[in-house]
N, C-alpha and C positions, 0 to 999 in steps of 0.2 A: 504493499499500500504506499502510495507516495506521501511526501510531507504535507502537500497541498490538500490530499484527500483526508489525511489524519486531521489537519487544522480544521477543515471545513465539518467535520465529523465532531470535533470537539466544541465548535460554536454551536452546533445544532443541539448538542447535549447541554451546553451551558445556557442556551437560550430556553430550552425546556425547564431547566432547573432553576431559572431565574424568576418564574411565576411563583415559586414557593418562598422566595426571600422577600421580605418587607424592606422597602426603602433601599434596595440594592443599587449600587452605582451603574450608570451606563457610561462607560468609559469612551471619550471622543477625543482623538488627537487634533492638535492645532499646529500644523507643520509649516514652517516658512523660515525666512531670515531674521530670527529674533536677536541675532547679533551681527556685527560686521558692517560693511558699506552699505547694505540694503536693509538695514534693521527698521527704517522708517515704514517699509511696506510690511515687515513683519508685525510691527506695532498695529498697522491698521487691521490685519487679519486677527490678531489676538484681541483688538478692542471690539470688533464686529462679533466675534464668535463669543466672547466672554458675555457681552450685553445680551445676546440671543439665548445663551444657556440659562443666565439668569432669569430672564423673562419667561422662558419655558419651565424652569424649575418652580417659579413663583406661581405659575398657573396650574402646578401638579405635576410636572416633570413629564416624562414619557411613559404613558401607562402607568403613572405612579411612582416611578423610579427616577431618581434624580440624575442629572447629567454631571458627570466629573470631567472636567478638562484636563488635558495633558500638553503641556507645551513642548514641541519638539523642534529644536533649532538645527536647521540644515545649512545656515549661512549661504544659501544658494551655491552650495558646492555638491555636485553630484554624487560623490562618494559617501559624504556626510549624509546626504539624503537617504541613501540605501541603509546606512547605519541606523538612522533614527527610525526609518520604516520598520526595519527589523525589530528595533526595540519596542515600538508602539504595538507590534503584532505579538511578539513573544513574551516580553516582560509586562507591559501594561494591559495587554489583552483588550486594546480596543476594538469596537465594533465598527467604527466609522472614523474617518479622517477628513476634517476640513483643511484642504491645503493640496499641494504645496503652492508656493508662489512663482518661482522661476521654472520655466518649462524644462530646463536642463536637469532640474531635480524632480520634477513631477514625473517625467517619463521613466527613469529607472526605478523609482519609488513605486509606481503603478503596477510594476510586474511583481513586487513583493506583496502588495495588497491583493492583486489578482489570484496569486497563488494561494494566499491565506483566506480568501473569501471575506475581505473587509471593504466596506463601502467607502469609495473616495469621491469627494465633491470638492473640486477646486474652485476657488473664487476668481482666480486670477491667471492661470496658464493657458495661453492662447495659441501655442504651436499645435498645428493640424494633426501632427503625428500622435499626439497623447490620445485622442479618441479613434484615430485611424488605426490604432493597433487592434481594435475590435474586442477590448475587454469588456464584459458585460457589467462590471462593478464601478466603472469610471464615468464621472460627470462633470461637467463644468458649468457654472451659471455666468460665464462671460462668453464673448464671442471668440472667433478664431482669427488668425493672423491673415488668412486668405480673405476673409471678410474685411478686415481692417485695412489691408493694403489696397484693396479695391477702393475704399472711401477716399484714402489718401491720394491715389493716382488719379482718380476722377476729378478730385479738387484740384491737383496741380494743373491738369490739363484744360478743365472746363471753367475753372474760376480764376486761377492764377495766370493762365495762358503762358505758363512757362515752356522755355524751349531748351533751356541749359540746365540740366538736373544733375547734381552730384549726390551720389548714394554712398553713404558710409554705414558700416556696422561694427558690432563689438566682437564678432566672431563666435558669439554664444548662440545656442539652439534659438532662444528667443529673438535675440536682435537680429541675427543673420537671417533667420526664417522670416522675420517681419519685413526686413529690407528686400528679401527675394520676392516675396508676395507682392510688394508695391512695384518692384521693377518688372515683374511679370505683367502686370496690368498696364503698367506705363508703356511697355514695349508693345503691347497688344493695341494700344491708341495710335501706334505708329512712331511713337517718341523713343529715341535712343538716349540714354544716360551718357553724360560726357565724362563721367568718373565713377568707379566702383572700387572701393577699397575698404579693408578692414583696419580696425585699431585694437588695442589690447585693453581687456578690463583692468582698471587700476592705474592706467596711465593717466598722467596730468598734463605733460607737455606736448601739445599737439601743433607747435609751430612749423615743423616740417609738412606735416599733412595740410595745414591751412595754406601754406605757400603753393601746394599743388591745386588746392580748391580755387585760389585766386587766379593761378595761371591758365585755368580752363574757363575762367570768367562765368562761374555758375551763378544763376539767378535764383535757384533753390537748392539748399543743402538738406537732403533727407537723411535722417539718422535713425537706424534701428538699434535700439539699446536702452539702457537705464539712466536715470537722472545724474548718477555719480560721474558719468563721463559727458553726458549731454551738457551739463552746466559749465564746466570748464572748457569744452569745446566751443559752446556759443560766446562765451565771454573772449575768448582769444580770437574768434572770428572777428568780433566787433573791435577789438583792440587793434587789429591789424587792418582795420578799415573795410572789412567786407560788409556790404549791405545786403547780400543774399537772404532770402527769407529762409528761415530755419524751421523745419517740420520734423515732428517725430510722432511716436505713438503713446500707448498708454503706460509706458514705462517711466515716463517722466512726471506722471501726475501725483506729485508729493510737493509740499512746501519746501522740502529739502532742495528741489531743483533750483530754487532761488538762492538758498544759502550757499550752495556749492559753486553757483555762477558768481556769487560776490555780491550781486545787487539786483534789485527789481528792474533796474535800467537795462541791463544786459539781456533779460528774458523777454523785455516788451515787445509784443508782436510775434513772439514764437507760436506756432501752430502745433496742435497735436490732435490725434484721433482718441476717442474714448467712448464708452457707452453713454447714451442720454443721461442727463444729470441724476444720479441716483438718489439725490436728496428731494427730487420733485415729485415722487410718486405719493399720490394720496394715502395709499396704504402705509407707508412709512412715516407720515407726518408725526404721529405721536413719538416714535422712537427717535427721529431726528431731533425733535424738541427736547427730548429727555437727554440726549447726548450733548446737545448745546447749553441745556441748563446746568449741566455738570462741568461745562467749561471745556469740552472736547469738540472739535469740529469734525464730523464724520467725513473726512476727505477720502479721495481715491477709492481703494478697495474696501474700506469699512463697512459698508452696507452690503456689498457683494458677499463678504464673509459672513455677515448676519444671516444673508439669504441662504448661503450654503448651509449653515447649521440649520435653518428651518427645513431645508430640503431633507438633510439626513435625518433629522428627527421625525419628520412626516413618514419617511419610508420606514424607519424602525417602528414607529408607533402603529403603523397600519399592517405590521407582518410580525407581530409578537417578538420584536426585537431580533429578528432574523435579517442580517444585512444582505444576504443572497436573494431572498424573496423580496426585500425591499427594493433592490436594484431593479428587478423585474417590474415591480409595482410602479416605479417612477416613469418608466417608458410608456406606461399606459393610463397614467393619471397626472393631471395638472397640479401643481402645488401653490397654495396661497403663501406669498412672501411679502416683505416690506417694499419690494420692487415689482409688486403685481404678480399675476399668475405666471409661473414658469413651467413649460412643457418641453419635454426632451424627445429627441428622435432616438433611433435605435442604436446610434453611436454613443448617445450619451451628451450630444451637443443640444444647445438650445433650438427649438424650432424656429424661433424669431430672434435675431440679432439687431441691435440698434446702434451701431457705431456712427458718430456724428463728429464734426470738426469743432475744436476749441481754439481759442486764442488767449494768450497770457497777457492781461491787461493790469497793470498796477500790482504786479506780484501775485496774481491769481489767475487760474485756468478758467475761462468764461466760455459757455457754450455759445455757438454762433447760430446754430439752426435747430 
């Protein structure tokens, strides 16, 4: 008997036994970059999941049992993601995981969860490969990079009327995948990029790269990556006199983008794609108000994480805490969340994705349409 079968059998036995235990914990992991350069996104995931768990527990928990959250720090490192996924499965005995954040972490971790029969709902991993693997237990409450790339390329061609596009990526699964998705649609429009290059995560001096960008006279610089590299890159572009429009994706949706750039002045006018304003859904008005009353602005993926927790809880609640049956249930039932009803297709992707364009104004990312 394989380890996967053994694990799934043990889960079934544990689920059956749970009914006899009063107030037993339902362990759910929250996996993401809780430390390191991308910890701002880890905080978004934790804040959202924590608030959702508190609210669900206050309403009686999942079938009368309380959610116990376990923080799993992968630092957006694939090897560390595999390590914490194994810990969540073997030591913590999690039934579900909200996470991971980086696609390069989610993809290898998802293989661990699939073998173990653990439900995985990511708030933020957008690489198509994650759900294209065909794992029955993997879901995401965000869109995909091929959808996000289409929106960006359409905006570049139809709105900006740009003809000289430089494409830069961070060589990571997410960043390069997003850049490639945008490039594919841009090329389909008949437009050929004037530059396509990668930089290295953690790099801070982009002067040589910017010299190349200026040499091709780019009118748009599209960056696939995260805020930690996007901030210094756009600052140095402006310091060297480039007036090219800077555009990126959901990986820069954090107030830390302004911090690492050095000033709101440097990010003024920067464009980025992201889902329609998560704070604008009527279903989430109360939760958003409570976050703000506590002094926390639910930026970026905070409400996506809250939504992911709601999805995981609904799957478990409607299937006697069985994550395997819960995954099957999610593909046939819409779930009410703070971001409206969420319905998944057979891959675990949302049936409806809502990427739109944002512009940074006065240090904040503002939805344009």
